[in-house]
C-alpha positions in Angstrom: 0.0 0.0 0.0 1.3 3.5 -0.8 1.9 5.9 2.0 1.0 9.6 1.8 1.1 12.8 3.8 -1.8 15.3 3.5 -1.0 18.9 4.5 -3.9 21.1 5.5 -2.9 24.7 6.2 -5.4 26.9 8.0 -6.1 30.1 9.9 -8.8 31.1 12.3 -11.0 33.8 10.7 -11.7 35.5 14.1 -8.7 35.9 16.4 -11.0 36.6 19.3 -12.3 33.0 18.9 -8.9 31.2 18.3 -9.2 29.1 21.5 -12.6 27.9 20.2 -11.1 27.2 16.8 -8.3 25.1 18.2 -10.7 23.2 20.5 -13.0 22.4 17.6 -10.1 21.4 15.3 -8.5 19.1 17.9 -11.6 17.5 19.4 -14.2 17.5 16.6 -12.6 17.9 13.2 -9.5 15.7 13.5 -11.5 12.8 15.0 -14.1 13.1 12.3 -11.5 13.1 9.5 -9.6 10.2 11.1 -12.7 8.1 10.6 -12.0 8.0 6.8 -10.6 4.5 5.9 -6.9 4.7 5.2 -6.2 7.5 7.7 -3.4 6.5 10.1 -2.7 9.5 12.2 -3.0 13.3 12.5 -1.0 16.0 14.2 -1.4 19.7 14.4 1.4 22.3 14.2 1.7 26.1 14.8 4.1 28.3 12.8 7.3 28.8 14.7 7.9 32.1 12.9 5.5 35.0 13.4 5.6 37.4 10.4 3.4 40.5 10.0 0.6 39.7 7.5 1.4 35.9 7.6 -1.2 33.6 6.5 -1.8 30.0 7.4 -0.6 30.0 11.0 -1.7 26.3 11.5 -0.8 23.0 9.8 -2.7 19.7 10.2 -0.5 16.8 9.0 -2.3 13.6 8.2 -0.6 10.3 7.5 -2.5 7.9 5.3 -2.2 4.6 3.3 -4.1 3.6 0.3 -3.9 1.8 -3.0 -6.5 4.1 -4.6 -6.0 7.8 -4.0 -9.1 8.8 -5.9 -11.2 6.5 -3.8 -9.6 7.9 -0.6 -10.2 11.5 -1.8 -13.8 10.6 -2.4 -14.0 9.3 1.2 -12.6 12.6 2.5 -15.1 14.6 0.5 -17.9 12.4 1.7 -16.8 12.7 5.3 -16.5 16.5 4.9 -20.1 16.7 3.6 -21.3 14.5 6.5 -19.7 16.9 9.0 -21.5 19.8 7.4 -24.9 18.0 7.3 -24.4 17.0 11.0 -23.5 20.6 12.0 -20.0 19.5 13.1 -18.2 21.9 10.8 -17.1 25.3 12.2 -17.4 28.8 10.7 -13.9 29.6 11.9 -11.4 27.9 9.6 -9.9 29.4 6.5 -8.1 26.9 4.3 -5.9 27.1 1.3 -7.6 27.1 -2.1 -8.0 23.6 -3.7 -5.3 24.2 -6.4 -2.5 24.1 -3.8 -0.8 20.6 -3.8 -1.6 19.0 -0.4 -1.1 15.3 -0.8 2.4 13.9 -1.2 3.3 10.2 -1.9 6.2 8.7 0.0 9.0 7.9 -2.5 11.8 7.0 0.0 11.5 5.0 3.3 12.3 6.8 6.5 15.9 7.2 7.3 17.4 8.1 10.7 20.8 9.2 11.7 23.3 6.6 12.7 24.2 6.6 16.3 27.6 8.0 17.1 30.1 5.2 17.7 32.3 5.8 20.7 
């Protein structure tokens, strides 16, 4: 099975509600998306560099495995529509437009540094 990383960059539309945004993202949105078959894990990150006018302060990084990326994408879309129908989606996130590459296929196995020999 092929392994992929999915990058989802986002901002909170209302800085006064940023705590609510992060609570929703961590405890509602991530668990909802992890229900998609093929999802392995999710982590969230915050930009380490604050720059005036910066966009996309947050990154959600999803690990997934699938033999059929189109089928997986359809599952993500279906799950996203379900969250909207169920009232589980928030009005706070602002995401990148869909034409930004967000899914990357692993082409080299993980490598780790050799331990120093002493």
